C-alpha positions, 0 to 999 in steps of 0.5 A: 477450493478457494484461498485465504480470505484477505482483509485489512485490519487495524493494528493494535498494541498486540499486533504492532510488533508482528506488523513491524517485523514484516518486510519485503525481499531484501532487493526490494527494501529500497523501494519502501520504508520499514513498517515501523517508520510508516506507523510512526509517520502516520501518528504525526499526520492526522490525515493518514490511515493505515492497516495490516493486510491479513490472509485469513489470520496471518499478517502478510503486509501493510498499507497506508494512505492519506487524502491528496491535495484535492478532495477527489483523490486519495494517495497510497502512501505506503504498501508492502507485502512480506517477501514470504507472502508475495506471489500469492495474490494477497497484494492484488486483493489488498489493493482491490479492498482499498480501492473499494473503500475509497469508492465508498468514501466518494473519492474519484481517483487513487494516486501513488508514487513509486521509485523506478528500478529493477524489482520495483513495484511499477509493473504490479501497479500497472497490473492493478489498473494504475497509469503513469501520469508523466509527473516526477517528484523532486525525490525521483518518484514517479506518479501514477493514477487510477480513476475509480 
């Protein structure tokens, strides 16, 4: 018996409120912007792309990315799985789908940044194959990279 099928889907006028209502555990809220803020930011950045994460027909999360400053890299700008759906493998599968799409587009690196702290995403990203670069942004976020 297999679990739900995870997909990345466009967010539509019919689904946007449901996606905006998804949120991480309260203790994780300081690590990622609300989905509504992310969607608004994406609409003002022509390079940004975003999708809802679904498990079968149920929305469970959100992912947003954009090309990096070089043509070889893509940056994971936002990623969240709703607290009620964490620990089920949906996040791992969503990242895998995203990475596959990057390879198909010819990217050679996936990059991201995270805020360090308890209940933060660092361990999750390490488990997906990302490695720390040693770089820290002015806002305190640390950079990670994965070779595709």
